[in-house]
C-alpha positions in Angstrom: 99.6 75.4 92.9 95.9 75.2 91.9 94.2 76.5 88.7 93.0 79.7 90.4 96.4 80.7 91.6 97.9 80.1 88.1 95.2 82.3 86.6 95.8 85.1 89.1 99.5 85.1 88.4 98.9 85.0 84.6 96.4 87.8 84.8 98.8 90.0 86.9 101.6 89.3 84.4 99.4 90.2 81.4 98.2 93.4 83.0 101.7 94.4 84.0 103.0 93.7 80.5 100.1 95.6 78.9 100.8 98.6 81.1 104.5 98.5 80.2 103.9 98.2 76.4 101.0 100.7 76.3 103.1 103.9 75.9 105.0 102.3 73.0 101.8 101.3 71.3 99.9 104.6 71.9 102.9 106.8 71.1 105.2 105.2 68.5 108.6 106.8 67.9 107.6 108.6 64.7 104.4 110.0 66.2 104.3 113.4 68.0 103.5 113.1 71.7 100.4 115.0 72.7 101.0 118.2 74.7 98.9 117.0 77.6 101.1 113.9 78.0 104.2 116.1 78.0 102.6 118.4 80.6 101.6 115.6 82.8 105.1 114.2 82.6 106.4 117.5 83.9 103.8 118.0 86.6 102.9 114.6 88.0 106.3 113.7 89.7 106.0 116.8 91.9 102.4 116.0 92.7 103.2 112.5 93.6 106.0 113.6 95.9 103.7 116.1 97.6 101.1 113.4 98.1 103.7 111.1 99.6 104.9 113.7 102.1 101.3 114.4 103.2 100.6 110.6 103.5 103.8 110.1 105.5 103.1 113.0 107.9 99.4 112.6 108.2 99.5 111.1 111.7 102.1 113.3 113.3 100.9 114.3 116.8 102.0 117.7 118.1 101.1 116.9 121.7 104.7 116.5 122.9 108.1 117.3 121.4 109.1 113.7 121.2 106.0 113.0 119.0 107.0 115.3 116.1 110.7 116.0 116.5 111.9 112.8 114.6 109.7 113.6 111.7 110.6 117.3 111.5 114.3 116.7 111.7 114.2 113.9 109.2 112.1 115.9 106.7 114.5 118.9 107.1 117.5 116.6 106.6 116.0 115.1 103.4 115.2 118.5 102.0 118.6 120.0 102.8 120.6 117.0 101.6 118.7 116.9 98.3 119.2 120.7 97.9 122.9 120.4 98.6 123.8 117.1 96.7 120.9 116.6 94.3 121.0 112.9 95.0 117.6 111.3 95.7 119.0 108.0 97.0 121.4 109.8 99.4 118.5 112.0 100.7 116.2 109.0 101.2 118.8 106.9 103.0 119.9 109.8 105.2 116.4 110.7 106.1 115.4 107.2 106.9 118.5 106.5 109.0 118.0 109.8 110.9 114.3 109.0 111.5 115.1 105.5 112.8 117.8 106.8 115.1 115.7 109.6 116.5 112.7 107.3 116.9 114.7 105.0 119.1 116.4 107.7 121.1 113.9 110.6 121.4 110.5 108.9 121.8 
C-alpha cells in the first residue's frame, strides 16, 4: 500500500468518526435538543423512503405489461406486508424475492 492509499483510508476513517461523534458533541445529554432537529428526525425518514421509491421506479416503462408488472406487484407486496406485519426486514425480503421471481418469469 502506498502513502496516498493510506492517507485516503485515514481521511475516510476520520470523517466517518467525526460524523458519528458530531451529534454527541453538538447535543450533549444535559442540553435540550433544538425543535428543528426533533422535527427533522420525525420528517426525514419518510422523505428518504419516498425518494428511494421514486429512484427505484424512475425507469419503469409502461409500453408492455411485462415491463411494469414485476415492479407493481412487488411494490404492492412490500406495502401490504409492512401494513400487515409492521416488519421492515420481512417486507424488503419479500418484495425483493417477489421482484426477482417475476423478473425471471414474466419479462
